[in-house]
DSSP file (Angstrom, degrees, kcal/mol; ACC not computed):
  #  RESIDUE AA STRUCTURE BP1 BP2  ACC     N-H-->O    O-->H-N    N-H-->O    O-->H-N    TCO  KAPPA ALPHA  PHI   PSI    X-CA   Y-CA   Z-CA
    1    1 A X     >        0   0    0      0, 0.0     4,-2.1     0, 0.0     5,-0.2   0.000 360.0 360.0 360.0 -45.0   32.5   10.6   35.6
    2    2 A X  H  >  +     0   0    0      1,-0.2     4,-2.2     2,-0.2     5,-0.2   0.896 360.0  54.1 -61.4 -40.2   32.5   10.9   31.8
    3    3 A X  H  > S+     0   0    0      1,-0.2     4,-2.5     2,-0.2    -1,-0.2   0.913 107.7  49.9 -59.7 -44.6   31.0    7.4   31.5
    4    4 A X  H  > S+     0   0    0      1,-0.2     4,-2.4     2,-0.2    -1,-0.2   0.880 110.3  50.1 -64.3 -38.8   28.1    8.4   33.8
    5    5 A X  H  X S+     0   0    0     -4,-2.1     4,-2.4     2,-0.2    -1,-0.2   0.905 111.0  49.4 -65.2 -40.8   27.4   11.6   31.8
    6    6 A X  H  X S+     0   0    0     -4,-2.2     4,-2.5     2,-0.2    -2,-0.2   0.923 112.3  47.0 -64.4 -45.3   27.4    9.6   28.5
    7    7 A X  H  X S+     0   0    0     -4,-2.5     4,-2.3     2,-0.2     5,-0.2   0.910 112.6  50.4 -62.3 -42.8   25.0    7.0   30.0
    8    8 A X  H  X S+     0   0    0     -4,-2.4     4,-1.9     1,-0.2    -2,-0.2   0.906 111.2  48.7 -61.8 -42.8   22.8    9.7   31.3
    9    9 A X  H  X S+     0   0    0     -4,-2.4     4,-1.8     2,-0.2    -2,-0.2   0.926 111.9  48.3 -63.8 -45.9   22.7   11.5   28.0
   10   10 A X  H  X S+     0   0    0     -4,-2.5     4,-1.7     1,-0.2    -2,-0.2   0.887 112.6  47.3 -65.4 -39.4   21.9    8.3   26.0
   11   11 A X  H  X S+     0   0    0     -4,-2.3     4,-1.8     2,-0.2    -1,-0.2   0.835 108.9  54.6 -72.7 -30.7   19.0    7.3   28.4
   12   12 A X  H  X S+     0   0    0     -4,-1.9     4,-1.5    -5,-0.2    -1,-0.2   0.874 107.3  51.0 -69.1 -34.3   17.6   10.9   28.3
   13   13 A X  H  X S+     0   0    0     -4,-1.8     4,-1.1     1,-0.2    -2,-0.2   0.899 108.1  52.6 -65.5 -40.2   17.5   10.6   24.5
   14   14 A X  H  < S+     0   0    0     -4,-1.7     3,-0.4     1,-0.2    -2,-0.2   0.885 105.9  54.1 -62.1 -38.1   15.7    7.3   24.8
   15   15 A X  H >< S+     0   0    0     -4,-1.8     3,-0.8     1,-0.2    -1,-0.2   0.874 109.0  48.3 -63.7 -37.0   13.1    8.9   27.0
   16   16 A X  H 3< S+     0   0    0     -4,-1.5    -1,-0.2     1,-0.2    -2,-0.2   0.725 110.2  53.4 -74.4 -21.3   12.4   11.6   24.5
   17   17 A X  T 3< S+     0   0    0     -4,-1.1    20,-0.5    -3,-0.4    -1,-0.2   0.095  71.0 137.8-105.8  21.7   12.1    9.1   21.6
   18   18 A X    <   +     0   0    0     -3,-0.8    17,-0.7     1,-0.1     2,-0.2  -0.463  33.7  90.4 -68.5 138.7    9.5    6.7   23.0
   19   19 A X  B    S-a   35   0A   0     15,-0.2     2,-0.3    -2,-0.2    17,-0.2  -0.567  74.9 -25.1 178.3-110.7    7.0    5.8   20.4
   20   20 A X        -     0   0    0     15,-1.7     2,-0.4    -2,-0.2    17,-0.1  -0.885  43.9-126.2-134.8 162.1    6.8    2.9   17.9
   21   21 A X    >   -     0   0    0     -2,-0.3     3,-1.8     3,-0.2   107,-0.3  -0.893  34.3-107.0-109.5 140.6    9.1    0.6   16.1
   22   22 A X  T 3  S+     0   0    0     -2,-0.4   107,-0.2     1,-0.3     3,-0.1  -0.449 106.2  19.3 -63.1 130.8    9.1    0.2   12.3
   23   23 A X  T 3  S+     0   0    0    105,-3.5     2,-0.4     1,-0.2    -1,-0.3   0.478 105.5  98.7  87.8   2.7    7.5   -3.1   11.4
   24   24 A X  S <  S-     0   0    0     -3,-1.8   104,-0.5   104,-0.4    -3,-0.2  -0.978  76.1-113.6-124.8 137.6    5.7   -3.7   14.7
   25   25 A X        -     0   0    0     -2,-0.4     2,-0.3   102,-0.2   102,-0.2  -0.335  39.3-177.5 -62.3 146.3    2.1   -3.0   15.5
   26   26 A X  E     -E  126   0B   0    100,-2.3   100,-2.6    -6,-0.1     2,-0.4  -0.981  23.3-123.9-145.4 157.0    1.5   -0.2   18.1
   27   27 A X  E     -E  125   0B   0     -2,-0.3     2,-0.4    98,-0.2    98,-0.2  -0.818  25.3-177.0-102.9 141.6   -1.5    1.4   19.8
   28   28 A X  E     -E  124   0B   0     96,-2.2    96,-2.6    -2,-0.4     2,-0.1  -0.998  12.7-144.1-140.6 134.7   -2.1    5.2   19.6
   29   29 A X  E >   -E  123   0B   0     -2,-0.4     3,-1.7    94,-0.2    16,-0.5  -0.414  40.5 -70.5 -92.4 169.2   -4.9    7.2   21.4
   30   30 A X  T 3  S+     0   0    0     92,-0.7    16,-0.2     1,-0.3    -1,-0.2  -0.318 118.9   5.7 -59.1 137.9   -6.8   10.2   20.2
   31   31 A X  T 3  S+     0   0    0     14,-3.0     2,-0.4     1,-0.2    -1,-0.3   0.703 101.2 132.7  58.4  23.6   -4.8   13.4   19.9
   32   32 A X    <   -     0   0    0     -3,-1.7    13,-1.9    13,-0.5     2,-0.5  -0.814  44.1-154.2-102.5 144.7   -1.7   11.4   20.7
   33   33 A X  E     - B   0  44A   0     -2,-0.4     2,-0.3    11,-0.2    11,-0.2  -0.981  10.9-173.5-118.6 127.6    1.6   11.7   18.8
   34   34 A X  E     - B   0  43A   0      9,-2.5     9,-2.5    -2,-0.5     2,-0.3  -0.905   8.1-157.7-118.5 150.7    4.1    8.9   18.7
   35   35 A X  E     -aB  19  42A   0    -17,-0.7   -15,-1.7    -2,-0.3     2,-0.5  -0.889  25.9-154.9-128.5 154.4    7.5    9.0   17.1
   36   36 A X  E >>> - B   0  41A   0      5,-3.0     5,-1.8    -2,-0.3     4,-0.8  -0.880  23.9-173.7-120.1  94.4   10.2    6.8   15.7
   37   37 A X  G >45S+     0   0    0    -20,-0.5     3,-0.7    -2,-0.5    -1,-0.1   0.856  75.4  59.9 -64.2 -39.5   13.2    9.1   16.3
   38   38 A X  G 345S+     0   0    0      1,-0.2    -1,-0.2   -21,-0.2   -21,-0.0   0.872 118.3  32.7 -58.4 -32.4   15.8    7.0   14.4
   39   39 A X  G <45S-     0   0    0     -3,-0.7    -1,-0.2     2,-0.1    35,-0.2   0.444 107.8-124.9-100.5  -2.1   13.8    7.4   11.2
   40   40 A X  T <<5 +     0   0    0     -4,-0.8    34,-2.8    -3,-0.7     2,-0.4   0.931  61.4 141.7  56.6  50.8   12.4   10.8   12.0
   41   41 A X  E   < +BC  36  73A   0     -5,-1.8    -5,-3.0    32,-0.2     2,-0.3  -0.964  25.9 179.3-121.8 137.6    8.8    9.7   11.6
   42   42 A X  E     -BC  35  72A   0     30,-2.6    30,-3.0    -2,-0.4     2,-0.4  -0.984   9.2-163.9-135.6 152.0    5.8   10.8   13.7
   43   43 A X  E     -BC  34  71A   0     -9,-2.5    -9,-2.5    -2,-0.3     2,-0.4  -1.000   2.1-166.2-134.9 136.9    2.1    9.9   13.6
   44   44 A X  E     -BC  33  70A   0     26,-2.7    26,-2.3    -2,-0.4     2,-0.6  -0.987  13.6-143.9-123.8 130.5   -0.8   11.8   15.2
   45   45 A X  E     + C   0  69A   0    -13,-1.9   -14,-3.0   -16,-0.5   -13,-0.5  -0.850  25.7 166.7 -96.6 121.5   -4.3   10.3   15.6
   46   46 A X  E     +     0   0A   0     22,-2.5     2,-0.3    -2,-0.6    23,-0.2   0.722  59.2  14.3-105.7 -28.6   -7.0   13.0   15.2
   47   47 A X  E     - C   0  68A   0     21,-2.0    21,-2.2   -17,-0.0     2,-0.4  -0.994  48.8-167.5-155.1 140.7  -10.2   11.1   14.8
   48   48 A X  E     - C   0  67A   0     -2,-0.3     2,-0.5    19,-0.2    19,-0.2  -0.992   4.2-173.9-129.0 125.2  -11.8    7.6   15.2
   49   49 A X  E     - C   0  66A   0     17,-3.2    17,-2.6    -2,-0.4     2,-0.6  -0.979   8.2-177.8-114.4 117.4  -15.2    6.7   13.8
   50   50 A X  E     + C   0  65A   0     -2,-0.5    15,-0.2    15,-0.2    -2,-0.0  -0.908  17.2 160.6-122.0 103.9  -16.2    3.2   14.9
   51   51 A X        +     0   0    0     13,-2.9    14,-0.2    -2,-0.6    -1,-0.1   0.108  29.3 138.4-107.0  20.5  -19.5    2.0   13.5
   52   52 A X        -     0   0    0     12,-0.3    11,-0.3    11,-0.3     2,-0.2  -0.329  66.0 -95.8 -66.8 149.8  -18.9   -1.7   14.1
   53   53 A X        -     0   0    0      9,-2.0    -1,-0.1     1,-0.1    58,-0.1  -0.479  48.0-106.1 -64.5 125.9  -21.7   -3.8   15.5
   54   54 A X    >   -     0   0    0     -2,-0.2     3,-1.9     1,-0.1    58,-0.3  -0.214  25.4-119.2 -55.4 145.9  -21.4   -4.0   19.3
   55   55 A X  T 3  S+     0   0    0     56,-2.5    57,-0.1     1,-0.3    -1,-0.1   0.759 111.5  52.2 -59.5 -28.0  -20.3   -7.5   20.5
   56   56 A X  T 3  S+     0   0    0     55,-0.2    -1,-0.3     2,-0.0     2,-0.3   0.283 104.0  68.0 -96.5  11.6  -23.4   -8.1   22.5
   57   57 A X  S <  S-     0   0    0     -3,-1.9     2,-0.5    -4,-0.0    -4,-0.0  -0.816  74.1-127.2-124.1 165.4  -25.9   -7.3   19.6
   58   58 A X        -     0   0    0     -2,-0.3     2,-0.3     0, 0.0    -4,-0.1  -0.973  34.5-176.2-112.3 124.7  -26.8   -8.9   16.3
   59   59 A X        -     0   0    0     -2,-0.5     3,-0.1     1,-0.1    -6,-0.0  -0.843  35.7-135.7-123.2 155.9  -26.6   -6.5   13.3
   60   60 A X  S    S+     0   0    0     -2,-0.3     2,-0.4     1,-0.2    -1,-0.1   0.857  98.8  37.0 -73.3 -37.3  -27.4   -6.7    9.6
   61   61 A X  S    S-     0   0    0      1,-0.1    -1,-0.2    -3,-0.1    -8,-0.1  -0.946  74.2-141.1-120.6 138.9  -24.1   -4.9    8.8
   62   62 A X        -     0   0    0     -2,-0.4    -9,-2.0     1,-0.2    -1,-0.1   0.686  41.1-144.6 -71.5 -19.6  -20.8   -5.5   10.6
   63   63 A X        -     0   0    0    -11,-0.3     2,-0.3   -13,-0.0   -11,-0.3  -0.302  10.8-117.0  83.6-171.1  -19.9   -1.8   10.4
   64   64 A X        -     0   0    0     -2,-0.1   -13,-2.9    24,-0.0     2,-0.4  -0.963   7.0-116.5-159.1 170.6  -16.4   -0.3    9.9
   65   65 A X  E     -C   50   0A   0     -2,-0.3    19,-1.9   -15,-0.2    20,-0.4  -0.949  22.5-175.5-116.3 138.7  -13.6    1.8   11.4
   66   66 A X  E     -CD  49  83A   0    -17,-2.6   -17,-3.2    -2,-0.4     2,-0.3  -0.996   6.5-176.1-130.9 130.0  -12.4    5.1    9.9
   67   67 A X  E     -CD  48  82A   0     15,-2.7    15,-1.9    -2,-0.4     2,-0.4  -0.918   8.7-161.8-122.4 154.0   -9.5    7.0   11.3
   68   68 A X  E     +CD  47  81A   0    -21,-2.2   -22,-2.5    -2,-0.3   -21,-2.0  -0.987  27.2 131.4-130.8 143.9   -7.9   10.3   10.5
   69   69 A X  E     -CD  45  80A   0     11,-2.2    11,-3.0    -2,-0.4     2,-0.4  -0.930  46.9 -93.6-166.6-170.7   -4.5   11.5   11.4
   70   70 A X  E     -CD  44  79A   0    -26,-2.3   -26,-2.7    -2,-0.3     2,-0.4  -0.977  23.1-163.2-126.3 138.4   -1.2   13.1   10.3
   71   71 A X  E     -CD  43  78A   0      7,-2.7     7,-2.9    -2,-0.4     2,-0.5  -0.980   5.9-169.3-119.7 132.7    1.9   11.4    9.3
   72   72 A X  E     -CD  42  77A   0    -30,-3.0   -30,-2.6    -2,-0.4     2,-0.5  -0.986   6.4-179.4-126.4 124.1    5.2   13.2    9.2
   73   73 A X  E >   -CD  41  76A   0      3,-2.5     3,-2.6    -2,-0.5     2,-0.3  -0.981  69.7 -45.3-123.5 117.4    8.4   11.8    7.6
   74   74 A X  T 3  S-     0   0    0    -34,-2.8   -32,-0.0    -2,-0.5   -35,-0.0  -0.484 125.0 -26.9  56.2-118.3   11.4   14.0    7.8
   75   75 A X  T 3  S+     0   0    0     -2,-0.3     2,-0.5    -3,-0.1    -1,-0.3   0.284 116.7 103.3-106.2   9.6    9.9   17.4    6.8
   76   76 A X  E <   -D   73   0A   0     -3,-2.6    -3,-2.5     2,-0.0     2,-0.3  -0.821  56.1-154.4-101.2 129.5    7.1   16.1    4.7
   77   77 A X  E     -D   72   0A   0     -2,-0.5     2,-0.4    -5,-0.2    -5,-0.2  -0.797  10.4-173.8-103.1 141.6    3.5   16.0    6.1
   78   78 A X  E     -D   71   0A   0     -7,-2.9    -7,-2.7    -2,-0.3     2,-0.4  -0.988  22.3-130.0-132.3 142.1    0.8   13.6    4.9
   79   79 A X  E     -D   70   0A   0     -2,-0.4     2,-0.5    -9,-0.2    -9,-0.2  -0.789  24.3-150.1 -87.0 132.6   -2.9   13.4    5.8
   80   80 A X  E     +D   69   0A   0    -11,-3.0   -11,-2.2    -2,-0.4     2,-0.3  -0.915  24.8 165.1-106.2 127.8   -4.0    9.9    6.8
   81   81 A X  E     +D   68   0A   0     -2,-0.5    11,-0.4   -13,-0.2     2,-0.3  -0.881  17.4 167.7-137.9 105.3   -7.6    8.7    6.2
   82   82 A X  E     -D   67   0A   0    -15,-1.9   -15,-2.7    -2,-0.3     2,-0.3  -0.879   9.9-178.6-124.5 151.9   -7.8    4.9    6.6
   83   83 A X  E     -D   66   0A   0      9,-2.3     3,-0.2    -2,-0.3   -17,-0.2  -0.969  35.8-134.6-145.6 158.3  -10.7    2.5    6.9
   84   84 A X  S    S+     0   0    0    -19,-1.9     2,-0.3    -2,-0.3     9,-0.1   0.457 105.5  44.9 -88.7  -3.3  -11.5   -1.2    7.4
   85   85 A X     >  +     0   0    0    -20,-0.4     4,-2.3     6,-0.2     3,-0.4  -0.725  62.3 176.8-143.1  89.3  -14.0   -1.0    4.5
   86   86 A X  H  > S+     0   0    0     -2,-0.3     4,-2.6    -3,-0.2    -1,-0.1   0.866  80.0  56.7 -63.3 -38.3  -12.8    0.9    1.5
   87   87 A X  H  4 S+     0   0    0      1,-0.2    -1,-0.2     2,-0.2     5,-0.1   0.851 115.5  36.6 -66.0 -32.9  -15.9    0.3   -0.6
   88   88 A X  H  4 S+     0   0    0     -3,-0.4    -2,-0.2     3,-0.1    -1,-0.2   0.840 129.3  30.7 -85.9 -35.4  -18.2    1.9    2.0
   89   89 A X  H  < S-     0   0    0     -4,-2.3    -3,-0.2     2,-0.2    -2,-0.2   0.751  92.3-130.2 -96.7 -26.9  -16.0    4.7    3.3
   90   90 A X  S  < S+     0   0    0     -4,-2.6     2,-0.4    -5,-0.4    -4,-0.2   0.436  74.5 109.5  86.1  -0.9  -13.9    5.6    0.2
   91   91 A X        -     0   0    0     -6,-0.3    -1,-0.3    -5,-0.1    -2,-0.2  -0.883  67.1-123.3-111.1 141.3  -10.7    5.3    2.2
   92   92 A X        -     0   0    0    -11,-0.4    -9,-2.3    -2,-0.4    -7,-0.1  -0.233  16.6-121.3 -76.0 168.8   -8.1    2.6    1.9
   93   93 A X  S    S+     0   0    0    -11,-0.3    11,-2.4    -9,-0.1     2,-0.3   0.590  95.2  27.4 -83.5 -13.2   -6.9    0.3    4.7
   94   94 A X  E     -F  103   0B   0      9,-0.2     2,-0.4   -13,-0.1     9,-0.2  -0.986  64.6-149.7-148.2 158.7   -3.4    1.4    4.2
   95   95 A X  E     -F  102   0B   0      7,-2.6     7,-3.3    -2,-0.3     2,-0.4  -0.990  16.1-160.7-129.6 135.0   -1.4    4.4    2.9
   96   96 A X  E     -F  101   0B   0     -2,-0.4     5,-0.2     5,-0.2     2,-0.2  -0.942  10.4-174.3-123.5 141.2    2.0    4.3    1.3
   97   97 A X        -     0   0    0      3,-3.2    34,-0.0    -2,-0.4   -19,-0.0  -0.448  55.5 -82.3-105.8-171.8    4.7    6.8    0.7
   98   98 A X  S    S+     0   0    0     -2,-0.2     3,-0.1     1,-0.2    -2,-0.0   0.832 128.0  19.0 -63.3 -30.8    7.9    6.1   -1.4
   99   99 A X  S    S+     0   0    0      1,-0.1    32,-3.4    31,-0.1     2,-0.3   0.711 121.9  42.3-112.3 -26.8    9.5    4.4    1.6
  100  100 A X  E     - G   0 130B   0     30,-0.3    -3,-3.2     2,-0.0     2,-0.4  -0.865  53.1-151.0-131.1 156.7    6.8    3.4    4.2
  101  101 A X  E     -FG  96 129B   0     28,-2.5    28,-2.5    -2,-0.3     2,-0.5  -0.995   9.6-157.6-124.8 132.9    3.3    1.9    4.4
  102  102 A X  E     -FG  95 128B   0     -7,-3.3    -7,-2.6    -2,-0.4     2,-0.4  -0.949  15.3-170.3-109.1 126.2    0.9    2.7    7.2
  103  103 A X  E     -FG  94 127B   0     24,-2.6    24,-1.7    -2,-0.5     2,-0.6  -0.962  21.5-134.7-123.5 133.6   -1.8    0.1    7.8
  104  104 A X  E     + G   0 126B   0    -11,-2.4    22,-0.2    -2,-0.4     3,-0.1  -0.762  28.1 171.6 -81.9 120.7   -4.9    0.3   10.0
  105  105 A X  E     -     0   0B   0     20,-2.9     2,-0.3    -2,-0.6    21,-0.2   0.871  53.1 -49.0 -96.1 -49.3   -5.1   -3.0   12.0
  106  106 A X  E     - G   0 125B   0     19,-1.3    19,-3.3     2,-0.0     2,-0.4  -0.966  41.4-116.6-171.6 174.5   -7.9   -2.4   14.5
  107  107 A X  E     - G   0 124B   0     -2,-0.3     2,-0.3    17,-0.3    17,-0.2  -0.998  39.2-117.0-131.3 135.8   -9.4   -0.1   17.2
  108  108 A X  E    S+ G   0 123B   0     15,-2.8    15,-2.8    -2,-0.4     2,-0.1  -0.908  82.3  40.4-119.7 150.4   -9.8   -1.1   20.8
  109  109 A X  S    S-     0   0    0     -2,-0.3     2,-0.2    13,-0.3     3,-0.1   0.637  84.5-126.8 -76.5 161.3  -11.9   -1.6   22.8
  110  110 A X        -     0   0    0     -2,-0.1    -2,-0.1     1,-0.1   -56,-0.1  -0.500  41.8 -88.5 -69.0 140.7  -14.5   -3.4   20.6
  111  111 A X        -     0   0    0     -2,-0.2   -56,-2.5   -58,-0.1     2,-0.4  -0.149  45.3-174.3 -55.1 143.9  -17.9   -1.6   20.8
  112  112 A X    >   -     0   0    0      3,-0.4     3,-1.8   -58,-0.3   -58,-0.0  -0.974  23.3-145.0-142.2 122.2  -20.2   -2.8   23.6
  113  113 A X  G >  S+     0   0    0     -2,-0.4     3,-0.5     1,-0.3    -1,-0.1   0.747 100.1  60.6 -64.4 -23.0  -23.8   -1.5   23.8
  114  114 A X  G 3  S+     0   0    0      1,-0.3    -1,-0.3     2,-0.1     2,-0.1   0.627 115.3  34.6 -78.6 -11.6  -23.7   -1.6   27.6
  115  115 A X  G <  S+     0   0    0     -3,-1.8    -3,-0.4     1,-0.1    -1,-0.3  -0.584  73.2 164.9-137.4  72.1  -20.8    0.9   27.5
  116  116 A X    <   +     0   0    0     -3,-0.5     2,-1.1     1,-0.2     3,-0.1   0.776  62.6  63.6 -68.4 -28.7  -21.6    3.1   24.5
  117  117 A X        +     0   0    0      1,-0.2     3,-0.2    -4,-0.1    -1,-0.2  -0.676  52.8 136.0-101.2  84.4  -19.2    6.0   25.3
  118  118 A X    >>  +     0   0    0     -2,-1.1     3,-1.0     1,-0.1     4,-1.0   0.166  30.9 116.2-106.2  15.8  -15.8    4.4   25.1
  119  119 A X  T 34 S+     0   0    0      1,-0.3     3,-0.5     2,-0.2   -89,-0.3   0.827  72.4  54.6 -59.9 -33.9  -14.2    7.3   23.1
  120  120 A X  T 34 S+     0   0    0      1,-0.2    -1,-0.3    -3,-0.2   -90,-0.1   0.815 112.7  43.3 -68.2 -28.9  -11.8    8.2   25.9
  121  121 A X  T <4 S+     0   0    0     -3,-1.0    -1,-0.2   -92,-0.1    -2,-0.2   0.534  86.6 120.8 -93.3  -7.6  -10.5    4.7   26.0
  122  122 A X     <  +     0   0    0     -4,-1.0   -92,-0.7    -3,-0.5     2,-0.4  -0.318  35.1 176.9 -65.7 137.2  -10.3    4.1   22.2
  123  123 A X  E     -EG  29 108B   0    -15,-2.8   -15,-2.8   -94,-0.2     2,-0.3  -0.992  21.3-138.3-139.8 130.7   -6.9    3.3   20.7
  124  124 A X  E     -EG  28 107B   0    -96,-2.6   -96,-2.2    -2,-0.4     2,-0.6  -0.638  12.2-140.3 -84.7 145.8   -6.1    2.6   17.1
  125  125 A X  E     +EG  27 106B   0    -19,-3.3   -20,-2.9    -2,-0.3   -19,-1.3  -0.946  30.7 174.8-106.7 119.6   -3.7   -0.2   16.3
  126  126 A X  E     -EG  26 104B   0   -100,-2.6  -100,-2.3    -2,-0.6     2,-0.4  -0.788  23.0-152.2-121.3 163.1   -1.4    0.7   13.4
  127  127 A X  E     - G   0 103B   0    -24,-1.7   -24,-2.6    -2,-0.3     2,-0.6  -0.976   6.5-170.3-136.4 121.6    1.5   -0.8   11.6
  128  128 A X  E     + G   0 102B   0   -104,-0.5  -105,-3.5    -2,-0.4  -104,-0.4  -0.964  20.3 170.9-111.8 120.2    4.2    1.3    9.9
  129  129 A X  E     - G   0 101B   0    -28,-2.5   -28,-2.5    -2,-0.6     2,-0.3  -0.893  39.0 -99.6-129.9 157.9    6.5   -0.8    7.8
  130  130 A X  E     - G   0 100B   0     -2,-0.3   -30,-0.3   -30,-0.2     2,-0.2  -0.574  45.6-116.5 -72.0 133.2    9.3   -0.2    5.3
  131  131 A X        -     0   0    0    -32,-3.4     2,-0.4    -2,-0.3    -1,-0.1  -0.488  21.3-134.9 -71.8 139.9    8.0   -0.7    1.8
  132  132 A X              0   0    0     -2,-0.2    -1,-0.0     1,-0.1   -32,-0.0  -0.810 360.0 360.0 -94.1 137.8    9.5   -3.6   -0.2
  133  133 A X              0   0    0     -2,-0.4    -1,-0.1   -34,-0.0    -2,-0.0   0.463 360.0 360.0 -85.5 360.0   10.5   -2.7   -3.7
């Protein structure tokens, strides 16, 4: 009986801690918060601006992605503003704290002019990794 209670407790903790793994890419949607409970880190995606040239068009400029969000490590909060084009947006492609680096990898789905309002389906791909000293 005690064994079953212990297994039940451990699996319920796992259910509460679903999120992302340090060092592995993950997808996150708008207004979604994902956590890495063992490290007490959470990330919330608040905004996606995707001005990339739609796949079915020919553009003069390729465009860029800008995301905004919140990063929480232990009790410390950080504002995230990341971009795929720092020179045009003024925002870097990655953000670092003393221990971790958050990197913007991509946004899915890729823009398509035949389906211009994909905002509900948009998901950013991020990577949070331990900084090497």
